[in-house]
C-alpha positions, 0 to 999 in steps of 0.5 A, a space after each residue: 029656781 036654784 042658785 048656780 055659779 056665774 059662767 066663768 068663760 071657759 068651754 070645753 069640747 068633747 066630740 067623736 069628730 076627730 081631727 082630720 076634718 075641719 068640724 072642731 075648728 068651726 066650732 071654735 070659730 062659731 064660739 069665738 064669733 059669739 063670744 070673743 073672750 071664751 077660753 075654748 079647751 078641746 077636751 077630747 075628740 078622739 071618742 070612737 065614732 057614735 060611742 055615747 057610753 064612751 063619751 059619757 065616761 070621759 065627760 064624767 071623769 074630766 069636768 071635775 078638773 075644770 073651774 067652776 062655771 064651766 060649760 061643757 059641750 058633749 056632741 056624740 050624736 048619731 041621730 042628728 037632725 032627727 026629732 032627738 032633743 038637746 038638753 042642758 044640765 047645771 050640776 056640781 057647779 058646772 054647765 053640760 050641753 048635749 044630745 038628749 041620747 044617753 050621753 049625760 052620766 048617771 052621776 051628774 043626772 043624779 046629783 042632789 042639786 042637778 037641774 036639766 032643761 031642754 034647750 028650745 032652739 026656736 025661741 033661742 033664735 037658731 035659724 034653720 040648723 042643718 040637718 048633719 052639723 048641730 055642733 056648729 049650727 046649735 051647740 057652739 052658739 048656745 055654749 058661747 051665749 051661756 059662757 059669756 052670761 048673755 044667756 041665763 041657763 033658766 032662759 035655755 028652755 022648760 025643766 025636763 027629764 033625760 034619757 037614762 045614761 047609756 054607760 053601764 055601771 059595774 056590778 057586785 054579785 056573789 062571785 065578784 065584780 064585773 065590769 067592762 072596758 070603756 076605752 083604750 088610750 093612746 098607750 093601749 091601756 084598757 080602761 074600765 068602769 070599775 071604780 077604786 072602791 068596788 076593787 078594794 071591797 072585792 079583795 081581788 087579786 087579779 082581774 081576768 078578761 077573755 081567759 086572761 088573769 092579770 095581777 093587780 098592782 099599785 104602779 106600773 113600776 111593780 112589774 117588769 118591762 113587757 109584764 101585764 098588770 092591773 091598777 087604779 089609774 089617775 081617774 080612779 078606775 081599773 085598768 089593764 096594761 103592759 108596762 111599756 107596751 100595749 095591753 090592747 095589742 098584747 091581748 087582741 082585746 078592746 072596747 066592751 071586753 067584760 072584766 070580772 074581778 073575783 072575790 079575794 079573802 081581804 079588802 086590797 090596798 090600792 
């Protein structure tokens, strides 16, 4: 059995619940009723409804900002109430609880010290959870018990394997690199799954999407207001933006748009 960091009392929540309903607040309430000393962080509740791949993207890009021993609860769960399983993962010094539907990122599942367990709801004493709100009935109380140290990770259930991650990886071929827009932030930036290393190696001077060739630059300030650009953002991936504007509105494009980086003659510096 592997040694994992002691839980630090921090719980992050990532869901597609939005904030117009009481779902998120109720999860906070259940966590605090179970573990009064919990520090609960709303990581993101604006995942597009049922967008498992988008949730996976933000989970992978965000957990590293938290202290070791944090518990990350991810609930994007279109088949809630069915026979789908709930799994818990210990990887890279953090704990993750999610439905077993491809939400857990491949980078975490493949971590050399990853340990995955199936959450045994019956053995843990979760009585008659609802068919529609496992965030309240299952995820919140288990996360609170794990974060408080009252429940050991090894006691969650038997070792298991998980469904493959739904978030696709970019590909590199003879013609260049191809990826996809995974999410759109509130500024209208189109954020892709293409990482810095692929852009640099490709030598691409522009990103191509739906007939638009967008020049690669280093900062927003490298173009004039209103101009399009592509750059590596704070999360280490390529995004397409409009300085002082919205690429989503300008291009009329959004999630799952294909993005191609044609091979250049020499590596970039970005």
